[in-house]
C-alpha distance (Angstrom), angle and dihedral (degrees) to the residues before:
residue distance angle dihedral
M1 . . .
R2 3.83 . .
K3 3.78 113.0 .
T4 3.77 135.5 -159.4
C5 3.82 115.3 -141.0
V6 3.77 132.9 -157.4
V7 3.82 116.6 -148.8
L8 3.79 116.7 -150.2
I9 3.84 119.3 -167.8
L10 3.78 104.9 -144.6
P11 3.78 134.6 141.9
L12 3.80 80.3 -79.8
L13 3.82 121.8 34.4
V14 3.82 110.2 -112.5
I15 3.78 120.6 -167.9
G16 3.83 117.2 -172.8
C17 3.76 118.9 -169.7
V18 3.82 127.3 -169.4
P19 3.79 133.9 167.0
S20 3.81 112.5 -72.6
S21 3.77 90.6 -122.1
T22 3.78 88.4 72.9
P23 3.82 107.5 88.4
T24 3.80 97.8 -153.3
V25 3.76 139.3 14.2
E26 3.78 122.8 -143.0
F27 3.79 126.9 -164.5
A28 3.71 122.8 -163.3
A29 3.78 111.9 -123.2
T30 3.76 117.4 -121.8
P31 3.81 127.2 -156.8
T32 3.82 89.5 -101.8
Q33 3.82 96.9 47.2
V34 3.77 123.8 77.1
V35 3.77 111.1 175.7
H36 3.77 124.1 -175.7
D37 3.81 113.0 -123.4
A38 3.77 92.2 -122.0
I39 3.79 91.8 53.7
A40 3.78 93.6 44.0
T41 3.81 91.6 60.4
M42 3.82 97.6 40.3
T43 3.80 115.6 115.4
A44 3.75 130.1 -171.8
E45 3.76 141.7 175.4
A46 3.80 96.1 -109.0
T47 3.77 127.2 -172.6
V48 3.75 129.5 -168.3
G49 3.82 112.7 -91.0
T50 3.83 97.0 26.3
V51 3.84 109.8 151.1
I52 3.78 116.1 -138.9
P53 3.83 109.6 -155.5
T54 3.80 120.0 -131.5
L55 3.79 127.2 -145.3
R56 3.81 121.0 -123.3
P57 3.79 124.2 -160.0
S58 3.82 111.4 -108.2
L59 3.80 118.7 -116.9
T60 3.77 110.0 -112.9
P61 3.83 114.9 -159.0
T62 3.79 116.6 -123.9
P63 3.83 105.8 -150.0
I64 3.80 118.5 -158.9
V65 3.80 128.8 -167.0
H66 3.81 121.2 -119.0
V67 3.82 119.6 -166.2
V68 3.81 109.1 -143.2
Q69 3.81 114.3 -118.4
P70 3.83 126.0 -157.3
G71 3.78 108.3 -78.8
D72 3.81 94.4 20.4
T73 3.79 118.4 137.9
L74 3.79 129.2 -173.8
W75 3.80 87.4 -108.8
S76 3.82 94.4 53.2
I77 3.82 91.5 44.1
G78 3.78 91.1 48.7
A79 3.81 90.2 50.5
Q80 3.82 89.5 58.1
Y81 3.80 93.1 56.3
G82 3.81 102.5 28.8
V83 3.80 91.7 -111.7
T84 3.80 128.5 128.1
A85 3.80 119.8 -110.5
D86 3.81 89.6 -127.4
A87 3.80 90.4 55.5
I88 3.82 92.2 52.4
C89 3.80 91.0 46.3
S90 3.81 92.6 49.1
F91 3.81 95.1 43.3
N92 3.83 91.6 52.3
K93 3.84 92.8 41.0
L94 3.82 92.5 -128.2
A95 3.80 115.4 -174.6
D96 3.83 91.3 -146.9
C97 3.79 119.8 22.6
N98 3.83 91.0 -157.7
L99 3.82 94.9 57.3
I100 3.78 116.2 76.8
S101 3.80 126.6 142.1
P102 3.82 133.6 -142.6
G103 3.79 108.6 -99.0
Q104 3.80 92.8 27.2
E105 3.82 114.0 131.9
L106 3.79 116.8 -131.9
T107 3.79 124.6 -172.1
I108 3.81 111.7 -134.0
P109 3.84 109.9 -151.2
I110 3.79 98.5 -142.4
G111 3.81 115.2 179.7
E112 3.79 103.3 28.7
L113 3.78 100.7 68.9
P114 3.81 133.1 84.2
S115 3.78 113.9 -86.4
T116 3.77 93.1 -132.2
T117 3.80 109.4 70.4
A118 3.76 130.8 162.0
T119 3.79 113.0 -124.2
M120 3.78 131.1 -166.2
P121 3.82 117.9 -117.0
P122 3.82 113.9 -117.6
F123 3.79 89.4 -109.7
P124 3.81 137.0 1.5
P125 3.83 114.4 -71.5
P126 3.82 106.6 -88.9
T127 3.80 96.6 -156.0
P128 3.83 112.4 97.0
T129 3.77 115.7 -128.4
S130 3.77 133.4 -178.8
T131 3.81 97.3 -177.5
P132 3.81 113.6 99.2
T133 3.79 112.8 -121.9
S134 3.75 136.3 175.1
T135 3.81 89.9 -101.7
S136 3.82 122.4 69.2
T137 3.81 110.1 -119.5
L138 3.76 135.2 177.8
T139 3.79 118.6 -107.0
P140 3.82 109.1 -155.8
S141 3.80 110.4 -146.9
P142 3.82 139.1 148.2
S143 3.79 86.2 -75.9
P144 3.83 112.8 78.8
T145 3.78 94.2 -148.4
V146 3.79 121.2 106.4
S147 3.77 131.8 -161.5
P148 2.92 121.3 -123.2
T149 3.81 105.8 16.2
P150 3.83 105.8 -111.7
L151 3.78 120.5 -111.4
G152 3.77 112.8 -93.6
E153 3.77 143.0 121.6
Q154 3.79 121.0 -52.1
A155 3.80 117.0 -132.8
Q156 3.80 139.6 168.6
V157 3.82 117.3 -122.7
V158 3.82 107.4 -131.8
R159 3.82 100.5 168.5
V160 3.79 139.6 16.9
V161 3.81 108.3 -145.1
D162 3.80 97.6 -178.2
G163 3.79 140.1 -44.1
D164 3.81 96.1 -54.5
T165 3.82 105.0 22.7
I166 3.80 132.2 69.7
D167 3.79 138.8 168.5
I168 3.79 116.0 -125.9
Q169 3.78 133.8 -171.5
I170 3.79 125.2 -137.0
G171 3.78 122.4 174.1
G172 3.80 92.5 -14.5
Q173 3.82 93.6 -52.0
T174 3.81 125.1 108.9
F175 3.82 123.9 -137.5
P176 3.82 132.6 178.8
V177 3.82 115.5 -122.2
R178 3.82 125.6 -159.9
Y179 3.81 115.8 -159.9
I180 3.82 111.3 -119.4
G181 3.80 121.8 -122.1
I182 3.82 101.1 8.8
N183 3.80 140.2 81.6
T184 3.80 132.2 -158.4
P185 3.84 130.6 -168.9
E186 3.79 114.3 -75.0
T187 3.79 120.9 -113.8
G188 3.81 108.7 -75.7
Q189 3.79 94.6 25.0
P190 3.82 122.4 109.8
C191 3.81 112.7 -81.4
A192 3.81 92.4 13.3
A193 3.79 92.4 115.2
E194 3.81 92.2 48.8
A195 3.82 91.9 50.3
T196 3.81 91.9 47.4
N197 3.80 92.0 48.2
Y198 3.80 92.7 50.1
N199 3.81 91.1 48.9
A200 3.82 89.7 50.5
E201 3.80 90.5 48.5
L202 3.81 88.9 55.5
V203 3.81 103.2 44.3
M204 3.81 115.7 5.0
G205 3.82 111.8 129.8
K206 3.80 92.4 -2.8
T207 3.80 133.9 118.0
V208 3.80 111.2 -109.9
T209 3.79 135.7 -178.8
L210 3.81 117.4 -119.6
V211 3.81 119.1 -152.7
K212 3.79 124.3 -173.2
D213 3.82 125.2 -141.0
V214 3.83 112.8 -169.1
S215 3.81 107.6 -57.1
E216 3.79 120.3 66.4
T217 3.82 98.8 -155.3
D218 3.80 141.0 -2.7
R219 3.81 124.9 -118.4
Y220 3.80 90.0 -84.4
G221 3.80 92.9 57.2
R222 3.81 95.2 -107.6
L223 3.80 118.0 142.8
L224 3.81 111.0 -109.8
R225 3.78 109.2 -138.6
Y226 3.78 147.8 153.8
V227 3.80 106.0 -126.4
Y228 3.81 126.0 -146.7
L229 3.78 129.7 -171.5
G230 3.79 105.5 -166.5
D231 3.80 103.2 -56.7
I232 3.83 94.3 -18.9
F233 3.80 116.2 106.3
V234 3.82 97.4 -146.6
N235 3.84 97.4 -164.3
A236 3.80 90.7 53.6
E237 3.80 94.5 41.4
L238 3.81 91.7 58.4
V239 3.81 90.1 52.5
R240 3.80 93.7 43.8
Q241 3.80 92.0 52.8
G242 3.81 92.0 49.4
Y243 3.81 99.0 -110.4
A244 3.81 96.1 111.1
N245 3.77 138.1 31.1
A246 3.80 129.5 -142.4
A247 3.81 113.0 -89.2
T248 3.81 113.7 -178.4
Y249 3.80 118.4 -159.6
P250 3.83 114.3 170.4
P251 2.94 136.6 -104.0
D252 3.83 89.5 31.4
V253 3.80 97.5 68.1
A254 3.82 106.1 123.1
Y255 3.83 92.6 124.5
A256 3.81 101.2 22.4
D257 3.82 93.5 118.2
L258 3.79 92.0 48.6
F259 3.81 92.4 51.8
V260 3.82 92.3 48.7
Q261 3.81 90.2 50.7
L262 3.81 93.0 48.6
E263 3.81 91.8 47.9
A264 3.80 91.7 53.4
E265 3.80 90.6 50.4
A266 3.82 92.6 48.5
R267 3.80 92.1 49.4
T268 3.79 92.4 49.4
A269 3.80 91.4 48.3
G270 3.81 92.8 44.9
R271 3.80 93.9 -127.0
G272 3.79 125.3 168.2
C273 3.78 114.3 -29.1
W274 3.79 90.8 2.7
A275 3.80 89.5 69.4
A276 3.83 89.8 84.5
P277 3.82 112.0 99.0
L278 3.77 115.8 -99.0
T279 3.82 92.2 -138.4
P280 3.81 107.3 67.7
T281 3.78 119.8 -134.8
S282 3.76 132.1 -173.5
G283 3.79 111.6 -69.2
T284 3.84 93.8 13.4
S285 3.80 117.2 129.8
W286 3.77 112.8 -119.4
N287 3.78 118.5 -115.8
C288 3.80 106.6 -128.8
I289 3.80 97.2 174.1
G290 3.81 97.5 107.6
N291 3.79 149.5 -41.2
I292 3.82 99.4 -36.6
Y293 3.85 107.1 124.9
N294 3.78 129.8 75.7
C295 3.79 125.3 -165.0
S296 3.82 88.0 -109.7
D297 3.83 88.4 65.3
F298 3.82 90.2 68.7
S299 3.77 125.5 75.4
S300 3.81 97.9 -164.5
C301 3.78 143.5 16.1
A302 3.80 88.0 -110.4
Q303 3.79 89.6 62.7
V304 3.80 90.8 46.7
M305 3.81 92.2 51.7
S306 3.80 91.6 45.3
Y307 3.80 88.7 58.4
W308 3.82 92.9 39.1
N309 3.81 92.0 55.8
A310 3.82 94.3 42.5
C311 3.81 94.8 50.5
P312 3.83 112.0 44.7
G313 3.77 117.1 -159.5
D314 3.83 95.3 39.9
P315 3.85 95.4 -102.9
S316 3.83 90.6 -177.0
R317 3.82 92.3 52.3
L318 3.82 94.0 -126.1
D319 3.81 91.4 155.6
G320 3.78 97.4 67.8
D321 3.81 96.4 171.7
N322 3.82 94.9 41.1
D323 3.79 94.2 -126.7
G324 3.78 93.5 131.6
V325 3.82 95.3 -104.5
P326 3.84 116.3 104.9
C327 3.82 122.8 -150.8
E328 3.78 95.7 2.8
S329 3.79 90.1 -169.9
L330 3.83 86.5 71.2
C331 3.80 102.3 23.9
R332 3.80 104.9 48.6
């Protein structure tokens, strides 16, 4: 016998079927059933297995505004919010995804993007590895080159201050950058000009990649960065060529061991500033680049004081007890 069915949409689906000769079907309401009048009188030709679609609320994105800070990149910003750099770039219609400026407002499209996003680490992985993996990693070695160049912020070098400091330009604004993990002679000290010239030869007027370790800036407000020129690791290259020595300041220590190794090799090979003789002689410029002299290298207090006055800060640690008198065995 053909039947006419009434479909009721309740917390549970109820289908009541009666002979088609019956003009209407009535259901007694129960305390747990509230049926709209329009639904209660609806009839349909129902068959077993019919699928009734359900509506789902649409996901509405909730954009937020991020103010770009010095040193920010789209990758680091995306990592904060779980959003891809490409998504931020596309959403804000940026002409160049590598050029953002401090103070610039970026809209972060939270809520409309996949939950699984790849984010860039704050700096290249410091742990050497020789096992090929699906992810490109840096392999620190005696050579300061890396492949591929790590992700970071692109900047134009507009001035070389000295051997370990440059001025860069991003989005029309200029910022000072201090190379992480190394130190070169200060202006006026022996070999300072050579270190500055070599740094300028490497990076002046060129586009470099800046990569952060842990700290954003030093106490002077300079950005602390590893600097790459193509596949050349500039910080390491200065040490390898003998124009800088390793200078470890936690927590920025990702490549501290590499720099120490490269310094030892440069000293042994007599490269760059290490070419000066370790035993000072009359008329020889003092090498102020690091801790290289011992009191036994000097033959008189006059020699000690000549070095002491030429190299402020006692880089060779000749004043072991910090009483202001170096090499007390000679200068009593």
